[in-house]
C-alpha positions, 0 to 999 in steps of 0.5 A, spaced: 292 852 479 295 847 484 294 846 491 299 842 495 296 836 499 297 839 506 291 836 510 291 829 512 283 829 510 285 831 503 291 826 503 286 820 505 281 822 500 286 822 495 289 815 497 282 812 498 281 814 490 287 811 488 286 805 491 280 804 487 284 803 480 290 799 478 296 799 479 295 803 485 290 798 488 296 793 488 299 798 493 299 797 501 295 803 504 301 806 507 304 806 500 298 809 498 298 814 503 306 816 502 304 817 494 298 821 496 302 825 500 308 827 495 303 830 490 298 836 489 291 837 487 291 841 480 285 844 477 285 845 469 281 848 464 279 845 458 285 846 452 290 847 458 297 843 456 299 838 461 306 837 457 308 836 450 311 831 445 318 830 446 319 834 452 323 831 458 319 828 464 318 833 469 317 831 477 310 829 476 305 825 473 298 825 473 292 821 475 285 824 473 280 825 478 275 828 474 274 830 467 278 827 461 285 828 458 286 827 450 293 824 448 295 826 441 301 825 437 305 829 431 304 836 428 297 833 426 295 832 433 293 825 431 289 822 437 292 816 441 288 816 447 282 819 451 283 818 458 278 819 464 277 818 472 282 813 474 287 813 468 294 816 469 298 820 464 305 822 464 308 816 467 313 813 462 319 815 466 317 810 471 319 805 466 325 809 463 323 813 458 326 820 458 321 824 454 314 824 453 311 820 447 305 824 446 302 831 448 297 831 453 291 836 452 286 837 458 279 835 454 274 838 459 275 842 466 278 837 470 281 835 477 288 832 477 292 829 482 300 831 480 304 825 484 311 825 485 314 820 479 320 818 483 316 816 489 312 812 485 318 809 481 321 806 488 314 804 490 313 800 484 320 797 485 317 794 491 311 791 488 312 786 483 305 786 481 305 794 480 311 793 476 308 787 472 302 792 471 306 797 468 310 793 464 304 790 460 300 797 460 306 800 456 307 794 452 300 795 450 301 803 448 308 801 445 304 796 440 298 801 439 302 807 437 308 803 434 314 806 438 320 802 439 320 798 446 325 801 451 326 794 455 328 787 453 324 781 455 323 778 461 326 772 459 333 775 457 337 780 459 345 780 459 349 779 465 344 775 469 346 768 472 340 765 468 342 768 462 348 765 462 346 758 464 341 758 458 346 760 453 351 755 456 345 749 456 343 751 449 350 751 446 352 745 441 360 745 440 366 741 439 373 740 436 374 742 428 376 735 427 369 732 429 365 730 422 360 734 419 355 728 420 357 728 428 356 735 428 349 735 424 347 729 429 348 734 435 345 740 432 339 735 431 339 732 438 339 739 441 334 743 436 340 748 435 341 751 429 348 752 429 354 748 431 360 752 435 367 749 433 372 751 439 379 750 440 382 746 446 382 752 450 375 753 449 376 759 444 371 760 438 374 757 432 368 757 427 361 756 426 357 751 422 349 753 421 343 749 418 344 753 412 351 751 411 349 743 412 344 744 406 349 748 402 355 743 403 352 736 404 345 736 401 348 738 394 354 733 395 360 738 395 362 735 402 362 728 404 358 727 411 365 724 414 369 730 412 371 734 418 367 741 420 373 745 419 372 744 412 365 748 412 366 752 418 365 760 417 370 764 420 371 769 423 367 768 429 363 775 431 363 775 439 360 779 444 360 780 452 356 776 457 353 783 458 351 785 451 343 787 451 339 785 446 340 791 442 347 790 442 346 783 439 342 786 434 346 791 432 352 786 431 348 782 427 346 788 422 353 790 422 356 783 420 350 781 416 350 774 420 344 771 424 348 768 430 353 771 435 358 767 440 358 770 447 365 769 450 368 771 457 371 778 455 367 779 449 373 777 444 375 771 440 381 770 444 377 768 451 373 762 452 366 761 449 360 761 454 354 760 449 351 762 442 345 768 441 341 766 435 337 771 431 331 768 434 333 770 441 334 777 439 328 777 435 324 775 441 327 780 445 326 786 440 319 784 437 316 779 441 316 774 435 311 768 437 315 764 432 321 765 436 318 764 442 315 757 440 322 755 439 325 757 445 319 753 449 321 747 445 328 748 448 326 750 455 330 746 460 327 748 467 320 750 469 323 757 471 325 758 464 318 756 462 315 761 467 319 767 463 317 765 457 310 765 459 311 772 462 314 774 455 307 771 452 303 776 456 307 782 453 306 779 446 299 779 447 298 785 451 301 788 445 297 785 440 290 785 443 288 792 441 281 791 440 276 786 440 277 784 433 284 782 435 281 776 440 281 770 435 288 771 433 290 772 440 286 766 442 289 762 437 296 764 439 295 764 446 292 757 446 298 754 441 303 757 446 300 755 452 299 748 449 307 748 447 308 749 454 304 743 457 308 739 452 314 741 454 312 739 461 309 733 459 316 731 456 320 732 462 315 728 466 315 722 461 323 722 462 322 721 469 316 716 468 319 712 463 316 708 457 308 708 457 306 701 458 300 702 453 296 707 449 294 713 452 292 720 451 292 727 455 287 731 453 286 739 456 279 740 459 274 746 460 277 753 458 284 750 457 280 744 452 276 750 449 283 754 447 281 760 451 287 761 455 289 769 454 290 770 461 293 766 467 289 759 466 289 752 469 292 747 465 287 742 467 288 735 463 285 728 463 288 722 461 285 716 457 288 710 456 288 703 454 283 698 458 289 696 462 290 698 470 298 698 469 297 704 463 292 707 467 296 708 473 302 710 469 298 715 466 295 718 473 302 718 475 304 722 469 299 727 470 301 729 477 308 730 475 306 735 469 302 738 475 308 739 479 312 742 473 306 747 471 306 749 478 313 751 478 312 754 471 307 759 474 301 756 472 295 756 477 294 750 480 289 745 477 283 743 482 284 738 487 281 731 485 275 729 489 278 723 493 271 720 493 272 719 485 280 717 485 279 715 477 275 722 475 281 725 472 284 718 469 280 713 466 281 707 461 277 708 455 272 703 457 271 707 464 270 714 459 265 710 455 261 708 461 262 715 464 259 719 459 253 714 457 251 714 465 251 722 464 247 722 458 242 717 461 242 720 468 244 727 468 241 729 475 244 723 478 251 724 475 251 731 477 252 733 470 253 741 472 260 738 475 262 735 469 261 740 464 269 741 463 269 734 460 265 736 454 271 740 452 276 735 451 282 736 446 288 732 446 294 735 447 299 729 447 299 721 446 294 718 441 288 722 439 284 716 436 283 714 443 278 720 444 275 719 438 273 712 440 270 715 446 266 721 442 263 715 438 260 712 444 258 719 446 254 720 440 251 714 440 248 715 447 246 722 445 242 719 439 238 715 443 236 720 448 235 727 444 232 730 450 239 730 453 241 736 449 235 740 451 236 739 458 243 742 457 240 748 454 235 749 460 242 749 464 245 754 460 240 759 461 242 760 468 246 766 468 244 772 465 249 778 464 247 785 467 242 789 463 246 795 463 252 799 466 250 806 469 255 810 473 260 805 473 255 800 476 253 793 473 246 793 473 242 787 473 235 785 471 232 786 478 235 793 479 241 790 483 247 794 482 254 791 483 261 795 483 264 789 480 262 783 475 265 776 474 266 776 466 267 769 466 260 767 470 256 772 467 259 774 460 264 768 457 261 762 461 253 763 458 256 764 451 260 758 452 255 754 455 250 756 449 255 754 444 257 747 447 249 746 447 249 747 439 255 744 438 253 737 442 246 738 438 250 738 431 254 732 433 261 734 431 264 733 438 271 735 435 270 742 435 272 745 442 273 753 441 267 757 443 268 762 437 268 756 432 262 752 435 258 759 434 260 759 427 258 752 426 252 753 429 250 759 424 251 754 419 247 748 422 241 753 424 241 758 419 235 762 422 239 764 428 246 766 424 245 773 426 244 772 433 250 767 433 254 772 429 252 777 435 254 772 440 261 771 437 262 778 437 260 779 444 264 774 446 270 777 443 269 783 447 268 780 454 274 776 452 278 783 450 276 786 457 278 780 461 285 779 457 286 786 459 285 786 466 288 779 467 295 781 463 296 787 467 294 784 473 297 777 472 291 774 474 285 771 470 282 777 469 275 775 471 273 780 476 272 787 472 270 794 475 266 797 470 268 804 473 275 803 471 273 803 464 272 809 459 266 811 457 267 808 450 269 801 453 263 802 457 258 802 451 262 796 448 261 792 454 253 794 455 252 792 447 256 786 449 251 784 454 245 786 450 248 781 445 249 775 450 242 776 452 239 776 445 243 769 444 240 766 451 233 768 449 234 765 442 236 759 445 230 759 450 226 759 444 229 754 440 229 749 445 222 751 447 223 755 454 218 760 452 218 763 459 
C-alpha cells in the first residue's frame, strides 16, 4: 500500500531521515525536500516483490525506512545482498542501467520511501559528491556480482579535450625513412609500446611495436639502421576521436591487434591524432592495475594524475568485497599511490635541477606504513648528506612535490611548525641527533608529536641514508630499554568502544556516540601497539601494521593468537573505513554505525573486542596491570 506525501510534516520527516544516510546526506536541505516531495510512503508485507530481475526500471526507486529487502539473482534466487534501514534499491537507472540486475523481495514487513528516480538523477548531476558515491557504490556491486560495467573510466572517455590531449601527448611518430634504431630510441624515451609511421600529411602509414623490434632486430633479421618501412605493419586500423573504450575493444578483438590509431575522421585517409593501446582499453573496461601503473608512469600533468587516482578508487571499490581483501587492496593502493608520488617527484626534479649530493625522500605516518586505501596525505621527509646545500635543495624539492600532489587531488600535507624549520628535512647527522634525543628524553621531545617519523619508508633517492639513521636509533634504544616500555604505555590511551547498540557506539563508561572515529579508536590503537612490538624487535625496516603484527607473533609466540586476532580486527576496521572513504571521496575515518547492516555491526563489534584484547595483552606484557 502506498500513501502520497501530501503533508509538509511527512515531507520533512522523510527528508530528515534521508539526511542521515549517504549519499542523501551530501545533498543540501532544499534538494532533500524536493526529493522527499517527489515520492510516497509504501507499506510492504513480507514476501512482496518490489521488482524482478530483467524488468525495466520504473519511475521510482526505494529507500528502506524500516524492515529489510532481499536482493536475489537467477532462477535459484541466489542471495546478492540483504539491505536494511537507510539502504536503497532499484536506483541503477541513475547510472544508465536499463533494467534491474536483481529481483527485490521484501524480507519482513517494511516501510519504504518510493522516490522519483528522474528527480534524483538530476540532483546527482548537480552534486559531484553524490555522483562519486554512486559511481563507487555501483562499481562495488558490479564486481561482487560479476556483471559488466556500464560506464568507462573517469580517466578516458572518447571525444573530450582531455582525452585528445592525452592521446596526442603519448603518440610517438615519424616518417617511414626513419631508422629502426631512431624509432626504438624514441619509443624508449616516451615509454611507448608503439611507433606510428606517418606520411608527409600526417596520415597513418604503418605501425612498429615492441614485438616487431624483438622479432626483427633482436634476431638479427633486420639491421638497426634499416628504415622503419622495412618492418612496419599495414594497414593501420583506425577509429574516430569519439570512440568509446567499448568501441576500441571490439575493433581490437575484430582485427586481433593491440593498438589503434585515432584519426580526425576515423579513417586512414585523415591526420593521425594519437594511439590507443591495449592497456588503455584494459584499464577502461576491467580496471587493470598493471595498466593503471603504466598510465601513471606516463602521466604528463597533475590533472591526469588526479583522474588516475579516481580510477584507483574505482578499482579498490570493486576489489574490496570483504575484510579478507584488505591485505591485497592495501598493497595495491600503496604501490599505486607511491607511483603517483614518484611521478610528482619526477616533475619536481625537472624544475629543481640536479641534486648537489645524496638524498632520500621517505613517506611518514600512515603513508609510510603503506595504509593508503582512502584519500591520504602523502607526507614525506627528506634525508640528505651532511651539507647545507643538499638539505636546502631537498627542502625545496619537497615543497614542489607538495604543490604537484595537491593539484593531483591529494589532501594537503600538515603545515610544518615554523619553530622547527628543519623538522621535515634534515641531514643524516641531524636525523641521528633527533632520534637520539627522543630516546633519551621522550617527554621533553614531545614524542607523541613525532611518532610519524618512526614509520619512515624510502620512496625515492638513496635507501642507504635511512639505514644509517636506523643504525643510530637501534644503538640508542639498546642503551635505554625503558624507552619501548614508555611507548607501550602511550599506546594504551585510546580504547575502542565496548559494543554497538541500536546504532550507537557504546564506550566502557556507558557513553553512546552516533559516530566513531575509526582512526583514533580502532586503526590507530592497533598501529601504535604494532609499532611498539616492532621497535622492541629491532627490525626497523618493516613499516606496515599487518606485517609488524605478523613479525611480533614470531618474536613473541605467547601472544601469537592475540596478534592474529588484532590483525583481523585491523582488516575489518580498514574495510569499513575504505568503504566509507571511497564512496564519500574522503578519508572515511568518521563512521556512523547506524548506517551499517546488522551483519556488519556484528563484524565491527567483534573487531572492537579483539582490539581490546590486543591492548590488554600489551598492558600485561609490559607490566601495566591496572
